[in-house]
N, C-alpha and C positions, 0 to 999 in steps of 0.2 A: 406636694399638692397644697399644703397649708401656706399661707402668706409668709414669706421669709421674715417679716417683722415680728411674727409670733414666735419664731425660733429665737430671735434676738431677746425678746422678753423672757423666755424660759431660761436662757443662759444667764441673763442678768439676775433673775430671781435665785438661781442656784448658786451663782458665784458671789452675789452681793457686791458686784463691782462692774462698772462700765469699762474700766481699763482691761481687766482680765477677760471680760466678754469680747472686747474688740480683738484681743490677742488670739483667743480661741477661735473666733469666727473669721479671722483675717479681714476685719473691717477697721475703718478709722474710728476713733472715739466719737467724733461729731456724728458719724453715721449711726452709731449705736444710740446716741442721744436723740437723733431725729426719729428713729424707729419707735422709741419709747414715747416721744412726744406725740407721734401720729396716733398711737394706741390710746393715749390719755385723752386726746381731743376727740377721737371717735367714740370713746366710751364715756366721755365727760366724767372722768374719775382720776384722781391722783394715784399713781401706782407705786412710786418710790419716794422716800425722803432721804436727802443726802446728809450723811454724818461723817464729815471729814472726807477721806478718800473712799469710804464705803457707802453703800446705800441700804436702807431698811425698807422692806416691803410694807405696804399698807394693807389693811384688811381687804380692800378691793383687789389688791394684787394676789393675796392668798387665795381668794375665790377664783380669780382668773387662772392662776397657776394650776389649781386642782382640775379645772375643766380642760385647759389647753394641753397639759401634760398627757392626759388621757387621749385627747384627739391626736396629738403628735405620735404617740405609740400605735394607735389604731391606724394612723396614716401609713406608718411603715409596714404594718401587717397587710394592709390593702395592697400596697405596692408589691410586696412579696407574692401575694396571692395572684395578682395580675400577671406578674412575670412568670410564675409557674404555669399559668394557663396558656401563655403565649409561647413558651419555650418548653418543649417536652423534656429537655435535658435539665431544666431547673428543678431543684428539690424544694418541697415544702418542709419547713422545720418547726418542731415543737420545742421551744426553749422554756425550761422550767427550773425552778430552784427547789431544794429540799434541805431542811435542817438536818444536822448530822444524825440524830436518832432515826429520823424517817428515811434518810438516804441509805443508812447501813442496815436497817432492820425491817423496813416496810417496802421500799422500792424494789428490792430483789424479788419480791413476790408479785410485783405488778409489771415490771419492765419486760420480762419474757413474753407475756401475753400482749402487751402493747406493741412489741416488735412484730409479733405474729399477725395482729389485727391490722396494722398499718405498715407494711414492709417498705412502702415507698416514702414514708415520712422520716426525716432525719431527726433523731432525738438529741437534745443537748441538755444535760443536767448539771447545774451549778450547786455546790454544797456550801452552806454557810450558816451562821446563826440567824435567828429571826430578824434582828435589826439589819443585818447585812442584806438579807433577801428582800426586805421591804424597800430598802434603798435601791436595789437593782430593779425591782418591779416598778418603782416610781420613775426611774430613768429609762425604762423600756428595754433594759438589757435582757430581761426574761418576760415571758407572757403570763405565767402563773407561778405561784409558789406554794409549796406544802410546808406549813409552819406548825409548831407545837406551842408557841408562845402567844400572848395577847397581841392584837394589832388594832390599828385605828379604824374603826368602822365608818368614820366619816370619809376616809380616803379609799378604803378597800371594802369589797364585799366578798363573800365566800360561802362555802358549804362544807360541813364536816364529813370526813371520810370514815372516821372511827372515833370512839371514845375509849381512851386507854387508862388503865390503872397506873397511878404514880406511887411508887413505893420507896421505902427505906431499905437499904441492903447492908448486911454485915458479913463477916467472915464465916467460914464453915462452923455449923453447930450453934451459932448465936440464936437467941430467942427474941421474939417481939417484946417490947417493953413500953412503958409510958414515955411520952415526949420528954418529960422532966429528966428521966434517966439518960436519954440520948444526948441531952444538952451537956452532959459530963464528958462526952466523947469528942474527939477531933472529927470535923466534917470535911469531906472532900467535895468540891463543887466545880461546876463548869465556869467558863469565863463570863464576865459581864456582857450582857447582850444576848446571852443564850436563853431560849425559851424555857429549857429545863431548869435553869437557875431562877428565872423570874417567877415561875410558878411557885417554887419553894419560898422565895422571899415574900411574895404576896400572902401566902398562907401563914407564914410566920408572923408577918405584920398584923394580920387579923387577930393574932393572939398576943399582941404587944411584945413580940420577940423579933430578933434579927440574927444574922449569922454570928455577930459578935457575942451572942449569948452561949455559943458552944465553947468547949474548952480550947479549941483552936480551929483554924480553917486553912485549907490548902486549895488553891485554884489550879485546875488542870483542864486544858482544852480538849483532851482526848477521852472519849468514853471508854475505850479499851484500857487506857492507862489508869483511869479511875477505878475500873473493876479490878485490875491487877493489884492496885494499892489496897483496896478493901480486902481482897482475898488474902493478902499478906499480913493483914491485921493492922494496916496503917490508919484505919478510921472507918467511919460509916459514910454513906452517901445516899442521895435521893435521885432516882431516875425513873423512867417509864419501864414497866415490867417487860415490855417487848424487847428492851435492850439487854435484859439479863435472864431471859427465859432459859437459855442453854445452861448457864452456870447454876441457876436455881435447880434445874432438873438433875444436874450432875452432883449437886450438893456442895460445890466449891464456894457458893455464896448462899446466904440465908436471907429470907424476907423478915426484916425486923420492924416492919411498919407499925408505929404506935396506934393503938385503937382509937386514940383521941386526935389522930391526924390522918384520916382516911380521905384520899384525894383521887379524883379522876379528871381528865382533861381531853378536849378534842384535838385530833390532828385535822387541820383544816386546809383546803385548797382555796387560795385567795387570788383575786385579780383587782385591777383598778376599777373603782366605782364609776359607772357611766360608760364603760367600754361597750362598743357595738358587738363585741365578740362574747359578751357575757353568757348568752345562750349556749354557745359552743363550749365555753369553759365549764358551765354547769353540767352539760351532757358528759363531758370528760370525767368530771367528778363522780357522776352517777355510775359510769362504767367502771371506774377504778373501785368504787365502793362495793359494787356487786362482785367484782373479782376477789376482793378481800374477804367478803362474806362466803364465797365459794371455798376459799382456802381454809378459813377458820371453822 
């Protein structure tokens, strides 16, 4: 429903290349250039600056992309909604993303009730770190994302589902100690781009510290593997308490959170800023929040 020339602009912005855009959209390169020139003339604004074979977006292009990418994704949602209304066999789909902590330890408490509440809606959940999900949200691959890490409030808006304690864990029988003592230990962390890791790095930076100040660091992309390494005495780690509740109750892990590093952070449902579906997404967040409150 959007003018095809707007789709051309979005692809050029994402790919930073007229040539790659032409290949992706099965257009000639002169056609891509004409589409961009038409937009520039209509808006009276330069959108791209050529740098060799690549192009660099201007500030005007940044603003246009922010608005049009949201419109493009809403356009697809409208089309799906209309098709579902016209064809009884068509399914409505809720496509959402969740970071690994939320997918493994929060969504199992929500999904059964969501399936009961809307049995005719097909659910699709994508799991990834915060950076990956923000990229998918921007491209319209998912409608909303549940994230634990910071996000760009100029591009996305959202509402918190819960506020979760963020703790340090050690092996069986270990006791809490000052942060300075933990720095003498090996630390096991998630991959770069993970919200769990970014929260730690930001709080360390606020104290003029970094992961390099620990005796050693290991990067592991699996929460289960991190907990197993800590249980075996391989080091300490930081994660959300909800991800270690079972082990803490069994005593196979210990809460060794330093009293001088007490942290909590929101698990947040986010969506593209400016979406016409914001009211629906906010209502979904309210429902999920109430379900979590019932369970806890």
